[in-house]
C-alpha positions in Angstrom: 0.0 0.0 0.0 1.4 3.4 -0.9 2.0 6.0 1.8 -0.7 8.1 0.2 -3.5 5.6 1.1 -1.9 4.1 4.3 -3.8 6.5 6.6 -7.1 6.6 4.6 -9.6 4.3 6.3 -12.0 4.6 3.3 -9.4 3.4 0.8 -10.6 0.2 -0.9 -14.1 0.4 0.6 -17.0 1.0 -1.8 -20.0 3.3 -1.1 -22.2 0.2 -1.1 -20.0 -1.5 1.5 -20.2 1.6 3.7 -24.0 1.8 3.4 -24.5 -1.9 4.1 -22.3 -1.7 7.2 -24.2 1.4 8.5 -27.6 -0.3 7.9 -26.4 -3.4 9.7 -25.1 -1.4 12.6 -27.8 1.2 13.0 -30.8 0.1 10.9 -32.7 2.4 8.5 -34.6 4.4 11.2 -31.6 5.2 13.3 -29.5 6.0 10.2 -32.2 8.5 9.3 -32.0 10.0 12.8 -28.3 10.6 12.2 -28.6 11.8 8.6 -32.0 13.1 7.6 -32.1 11.9 4.0 -35.6 11.0 2.8 -34.3 7.8 1.0 -33.3 6.5 4.5 -36.9 7.0 5.8 -39.4 6.5 3.0 -39.2 2.9 1.7 -35.5 2.6 2.1 -33.4 0.3 -0.1 -29.7 0.0 -0.7 -30.1 0.6 -4.4 -32.3 3.7 -4.1 -30.0 5.1 -1.5 -26.9 4.5 -3.6 -28.4 6.3 -6.6 -29.1 9.3 -4.4 -25.7 9.3 -2.6 -23.8 9.0 -5.9 -25.5 12.1 -7.2 -25.4 14.1 -4.0 -21.9 14.9 -2.8 -23.0 16.5 0.5 -25.0 13.4 1.5 -22.2 11.1 0.5 -19.8 13.1 2.7 -22.2 12.8 5.7 -22.5 9.1 5.2 -18.7 8.7 5.0 -18.3 10.8 8.1 -20.8 8.7 10.0 -19.1 5.5 8.9 -15.7 6.8 10.1 -17.3 7.7 13.5 -18.8 4.2 13.7 -15.5 2.4 13.0 -13.7 4.7 15.5 -16.3 3.9 18.1 -15.9 0.2 17.5 -12.1 0.3 17.9 
């Protein structure tokens, strides 16, 4: 692994993997309570959420930040 990616905990992890891990840890309702995105509340699915997150940089950033906080909390 290069030095550039050595300290990046998101390196090699896809957005789908992040979302699946967050849903497994929090569930959709609690995930919505952390990040108020309608696709997490109204008939949530991984595929619909991924479509939204890929088109919406601010939402993706919030999801990545919550994931980083979750893995920090676990360690």
